[in-house]
C-alpha positions in Angstrom: -37.0 -140.6 -66.6 -36.4 -140.9 -62.9 -34.4 -137.7 -63.0 -37.3 -135.9 -64.5 -39.7 -137.2 -61.8 -37.4 -136.0 -59.1 -36.8 -132.6 -60.8 -40.5 -131.9 -60.8 -41.0 -132.9 -57.2 -40.2 -129.4 -55.7 -42.8 -127.7 -58.0 -45.6 -126.3 -55.9 -49.0 -126.8 -57.5 -52.5 -125.6 -56.6 -53.9 -129.1 -56.1 -55.6 -130.7 -53.2 -54.7 -134.3 -52.2 -57.6 -136.6 -51.3 -58.2 -140.3 -50.5 -61.0 -142.8 -50.5 -60.3 -145.9 -48.5 -62.0 -148.8 -46.7 -61.2 -147.5 -43.2 -63.7 -148.5 -40.4 -66.2 -145.6 -40.0 -67.0 -146.9 -36.5 -63.5 -146.3 -35.3 -62.8 -150.0 -35.0 -60.3 -152.1 -36.9 -62.6 -153.7 -39.5 -61.0 -151.6 -42.2 -62.4 -153.6 -45.1 -65.5 -154.2 -47.3 -67.3 -157.5 -47.4 -68.8 -157.8 -50.9 -71.5 -160.5 -51.3 -72.0 -162.5 -54.6 -73.8 -160.4 -57.2 -73.2 -157.2 -55.3 -71.5 -154.1 -56.7 -69.9 -151.5 -54.4 -68.6 -148.0 -55.3 -65.1 -147.3 -54.0 -64.9 -143.7 -55.4 -67.5 -141.3 -56.7 -66.2 -137.7 -57.1 -67.1 -134.6 -59.1 -65.0 -132.0 -60.8 -61.5 -132.2 -62.4 -58.8 -134.4 -60.9 -56.4 -137.2 -61.3 -56.0 -140.5 -59.5 -52.4 -141.0 -58.6 -52.2 -144.3 -56.8 -54.5 -147.3 -56.1 -53.7 -150.0 -53.5 -55.8 -153.0 -52.8 -55.6 -156.4 -51.2 -58.3 -159.1 -51.1 -59.2 -162.5 -49.9 -62.0 -165.0 -50.5 -62.7 -168.6 -49.4 -63.8 -169.4 -53.0 -61.1 -170.3 -55.6 -60.3 -167.9 -58.4 -62.0 -164.8 -56.9 -59.4 -162.7 -58.7 -61.0 -163.6 -62.0 -64.6 -163.5 -60.7 -64.3 -160.0 -59.2 -64.4 -157.1 -61.7 -62.9 -153.7 -61.4 -64.8 -151.0 -63.4 -63.9 -147.3 -63.9 -65.9 -144.5 -65.4 -64.7 -141.0 -66.3 -66.7 -137.7 -66.7 -70.1 -139.3 -66.3 -69.8 -141.8 -69.1 -72.2 -144.8 -69.0 -69.8 -147.3 -70.7 -66.8 -148.1 -68.5 -63.3 -147.2 -69.7 -61.9 -150.0 -67.5 -63.5 -153.4 -67.1 -60.9 -156.0 -66.0 -60.8 -158.9 -63.4 -59.3 -157.7 -60.2 -56.1 -159.7 -60.3 -55.5 -159.2 -64.0 -55.8 -155.4 -63.6 -52.8 -155.3 -61.4 -50.6 -157.1 -63.9 -50.9 -160.8 -63.7 -53.3 -163.5 -65.1 -54.4 -167.0 -64.2 -56.3 -165.8 -61.0 -53.0 -165.9 -59.1 -50.4 -163.5 -57.6 -46.6 -163.4 -57.6 -44.4 -160.7 -56.2 -43.1 -158.5 -59.0 -42.1 -154.8 -59.5 -42.7 -152.7 -62.6 -43.1 -148.9 -62.9 -46.9 -148.7 -63.2 -48.0 -151.9 -61.5 -46.6 -153.8 -58.5 -47.7 -157.0 -56.7 -45.9 -156.7 -53.3 -45.3 -159.2 -50.6 -46.6 -161.4 -49.1 -46.7 -163.5 -52.3 -47.9 -160.6 -54.4 -51.0 -159.9 -52.3 -50.3 -156.2 -52.1 -51.7 -154.7 -55.4 -50.5 -151.3 -56.5 -51.2 -149.2 -59.6 -49.4 -145.9 -60.4 -51.0 -145.3 -63.8 -52.2 -141.7 -63.7 -56.0 -141.5 -64.3 -57.2 -138.0 -65.2 -60.7 -136.7 -65.5 -62.4 -133.3 -66.0 -65.9 -133.7 -64.6 -65.7 -136.7 -62.3 -64.7 -140.3 -61.7 -66.3 -143.4 -60.4 -64.7 -146.8 -59.5 -66.8 -149.9 -58.8 -66.1 -153.4 -57.8 -68.5 -156.1 -58.9 -68.5 -159.4 -57.1 -69.3 -162.4 -59.4 -68.3 -165.2 -57.0 -70.7 -168.1 -56.8 -71.1 -168.7 -53.0 -68.7 -166.7 -50.9 -68.1 -163.0 -50.2 -64.9 -161.1 -51.1 -63.0 -159.2 -48.5 -61.5 -156.1 -49.9 -59.1 -153.4 -48.4 -58.3 -150.4 -50.6 -56.8 -146.9 -50.8 -57.5 -144.7 -53.8 -55.4 -141.5 -53.7 -56.3 -138.6 -56.0 -55.8 -134.9 -56.5 -58.4 -132.2 -57.1 -57.4 -129.9 -59.9 -58.7 -126.5 -60.9 -59.2 -127.8 -64.4 -58.1 -130.5 -66.9 -56.4 -129.6 -70.2 -58.4 -130.6 -73.3 -55.6 -132.7 -74.8 -55.3 -135.1 -71.9 -56.4 -138.7 -72.7 -58.4 -140.9 -70.4 -57.1 -144.2 -69.0 -58.5 -147.4 -70.4 -57.9 -151.1 -69.7 -59.5 -154.1 -71.3 -59.3 -157.9 -70.7 -59.7 -160.4 -73.5 -59.5 -164.2 -73.8 -59.5 -166.8 -76.6 -59.7 -170.3 -75.1 -58.4 -172.1 -77.1 -56.9 -170.2 -80.0 -57.8 -171.6 -83.4 -54.7 -173.6 -84.4 -54.1 -176.5 -86.7 -54.1 -180.3 -86.1 -50.6 -181.0 -84.9 -50.9 -184.7 -84.3 -47.6 -186.5 -85.1 -46.1 -183.2 -86.2 -42.5 -182.4 -85.2 -41.7 -179.2 -83.3 -39.7 -177.9 -86.2 -42.6 -178.3 -88.7 -45.1 -176.8 -86.3 -42.8 -173.8 -85.5 -41.6 -173.1 -89.0 -44.2 -174.4 -91.4 -47.0 -172.2 -92.9 -47.1 -168.5 -93.8 -49.0 -165.5 -92.5 -49.2 -162.7 -94.9 -52.5 -161.1 -93.7 -52.5 -161.1 -89.9 -55.9 -162.8 -90.0 -56.5 -165.2 -87.1 -53.9 -163.4 -84.8 -54.8 -163.2 -81.1 -56.2 -159.7 -80.5 -54.8 -157.9 -77.5 -56.5 -154.5 -78.2 -58.8 -153.0 -80.8 -59.7 -149.3 -80.3 -61.1 -146.4 -82.2 -60.2 -142.8 -81.7 -57.0 -140.9 -80.9 -54.5 -141.9 -78.2 -51.6 -144.2 -77.4 -51.2 -147.8 -76.3 -49.0 -148.1 -73.2 -48.7 -151.9 -72.9 -50.2 -155.2 -71.8 -49.6 -158.4 -70.0 -50.1 -161.7 -71.9 -51.1 -164.9 -70.1 -50.8 -168.2 -71.9 -51.8 -171.7 -70.7 -49.8 -174.1 -72.9 -52.2 -176.8 -73.7 -50.1 -179.3 -75.6 -49.5 -182.3 -73.4 -48.3 -184.8 -76.0 -44.5 -185.0 -76.4 -43.1 -184.0 -79.8 -41.8 -186.9 -82.0 -38.1 -187.5 -81.9 -35.6 -185.2 -83.5 -37.6 -182.1 -82.9 -36.6 -178.5 -83.2 -36.7 -178.1 -79.4 -36.9 -180.6 -76.6 -39.2 -178.2 -74.6 -42.9 -177.7 -75.4 -42.3 -174.3 -77.0 -45.5 -172.3 -77.6 -43.9 -169.1 -79.0 -42.7 -168.1 -82.5 -45.8 -165.8 -82.7 -44.9 -162.4 -84.1 -46.5 -159.3 -82.7 -48.3 -157.2 -85.3 -49.7 -153.8 -84.5 -52.0 -152.2 -87.1 -52.4 -148.4 -86.8 -54.9 -146.0 -88.3 -56.5 -148.6 -90.6 -53.4 -150.0 -92.3 -53.8 -153.5 -93.7 -50.7 -155.4 -94.7 -48.0 -155.1 -93.7 -48.8 -153.6 -90.3 -47.1 -150.4 -89.1 -45.2 -152.4 -86.5 -44.2 -156.0 -87.2 -42.2 -158.0 -84.6 -40.2 -161.2 -84.7 -41.5 -163.5 -82.0 -43.5 -163.8 -78.7 -40.6 -163.5 -76.3 -39.1 -160.8 -78.5 -42.1 -158.5 -78.0 -41.5 -158.8 -74.2 -37.9 -157.8 -74.7 -36.6 -161.3 -73.8 -34.3 -163.7 -75.6 -34.7 -167.4 -76.3 -37.9 -168.0 -74.5 -39.5 -167.5 -71.0 -36.8 -169.3 -69.0 -36.8 -167.6 -65.7 -38.8 -165.1 -63.6 -37.7 -161.5 -64.1 -39.1 -158.1 -63.4 -38.0 -154.6 -64.4 -39.7 -151.2 -64.7 -41.0 -151.8 -68.2 -41.0 -155.6 -68.9 -40.8 -158.9 -67.2 -41.9 -162.5 -66.7 -44.0 -163.3 -63.7 -44.7 -167.0 -64.5 -42.5 -169.2 -66.6 -44.4 -172.5 -66.4 -42.3 -175.7 -66.4 -40.0 -175.9 -69.4 -42.4 -173.4 -71.0 -45.3 -175.7 -70.5 -48.3 -174.8 -68.3 -49.1 -171.3 -67.3 -46.9 -168.3 -68.5 -47.4 -164.6 -67.7 -45.3 -161.7 -69.1 -45.7 -157.9 -69.3 -44.4 -155.1 -71.5 -45.3 -151.5 -70.7 -44.6 -148.8 -73.3 -43.9 -146.0 -70.8 -41.1 -144.3 -72.7 -42.2 -145.5 -76.1 -46.0 -145.3 -76.3 -47.5 -146.5 -79.5 -49.5 -143.6 -80.9 -52.6 -143.7 -83.1 -54.7 -141.0 -84.6 -57.8 -143.0 -85.8 -57.5 -146.6 -84.6 -55.2 -149.3 -83.3 -55.3 -153.1 -83.5 -52.7 -154.8 -81.3 -52.3 -158.5 -82.2 -49.9 -161.4 -81.8 -49.7 -164.8 -83.5 -50.5 -167.9 -81.4 -47.5 -169.8 -82.6 -45.9 -169.2 -86.0 -48.7 -168.5 -88.6 -51.3 -169.1 -85.8 -50.6 -172.9 -85.8 -50.8 -173.4 -82.0 -54.0 -174.0 -80.0 -53.5 -172.6 -76.5 -55.4 -170.7 -73.9 -54.6 -167.0 -74.4 -55.8 -164.1 -72.3 -54.5 -160.5 -71.9 -55.0 -157.1 -70.3 -54.3 -154.0 -72.5 -53.7 -150.5 -71.1 -54.0 -147.3 -73.2 -55.0 -143.6 -73.1 -57.3 -142.0 -75.6 -59.6 -139.0 -76.1 -63.2 -139.8 -75.5 -65.5 -141.1 -76.7 -64.2 -144.7 -76.8 -65.6 -147.7 -78.6 -67.6 -149.6 -76.0 -66.4 -153.0 -75.0 -67.6 -155.7 -72.7 -66.2 -158.7 -70.9 -66.8 -162.5 -71.0 -69.2 -164.1 -68.5 -67.7 -165.3 -65.3 -67.8 -168.9 -66.4 -65.7 -168.1 -69.4 -63.1 -166.2 -67.4 -62.1 -169.0 -65.1 -58.6 -170.4 -65.4 -58.3 -174.0 -66.6 -58.1 -176.8 -64.0 -54.7 -176.9 -62.4 -54.9 -173.2 -61.5 -52.0 -171.9 -59.5 -54.3 -169.4 -57.7 -53.1 -168.5 -54.3 -56.4 -168.2 -52.4 -56.6 -167.4 -48.7 -59.3 -167.6 -46.2 -58.1 -164.5 -44.3 -57.0 -161.0 -45.2 -53.5 -159.6 -44.7 -52.9 -157.5 -41.6 -53.7 -154.2 -43.3 
């Protein structure tokens, strides 16, 4: 993969490199936007064919959880329904309205403490592109610095998909009453032979390919398991990933074996780890509390011709009741099935958020 990237680097192409950024038009050093509550600002609005190659942002706000309250929206080719609508922090690879330093191929949260947001997903368009940021904080403005680097192209091929990203949440998932239940019974009892009740990461119509997600779980069980349990830790996993393609019912085209297995891990979310394609950015404490993990299908995109439904069980046979949220990334040919996002009050992380809020901006 990296050899291919370097091999293509010497190729000269008839493209023009452009940038939209928050530089101070007065010549001073206030290279930022101040976005008031309920305001929407446009970061990029261009016409013609092109491709966004890199996005960098950093932000700050005196109000907690602004990374969930601030929305990033993207529109391609004059569409009226956004192809991307995701909270700002979640778009760059991590949930819970917080940041951590991690490195993947398409998304990076860079030091300090993950406040340097980077996206390298290519975002092509044939007639134009618009990127908006909508501030839904309650009282305080958001400070935003940004670069959006893009190329102007003579034309865009007809078989090139458009970039999409969607945020979802189920809080809590619909589990069973586990009062006085042992961990072994909870994790191994019951059956799921339909996929009904699974947590849905993505549901899309059309032709394209799914390129990954990050899943963010707040483990809500606070009671200890009874003695002689399957695990001493408060294990929330055992949920199989099930991906239904082109209308198939049961079994799904792709059926996995467990929550951490889908994220290419083994035996739980025990330690922080990042790699180009998968990683764990938050582990919680003994797998209790807040967990965040990502898996990007860069070399192994999951292709669909008519539809796709990416799901995962919340505990074996959907027996756990936890706070699940996720951001899915995919490419498809337009038009796409319109989707919306929950109101700001329903997006906030639960009390005990680990959000790293600052009252000042980095020295950008």
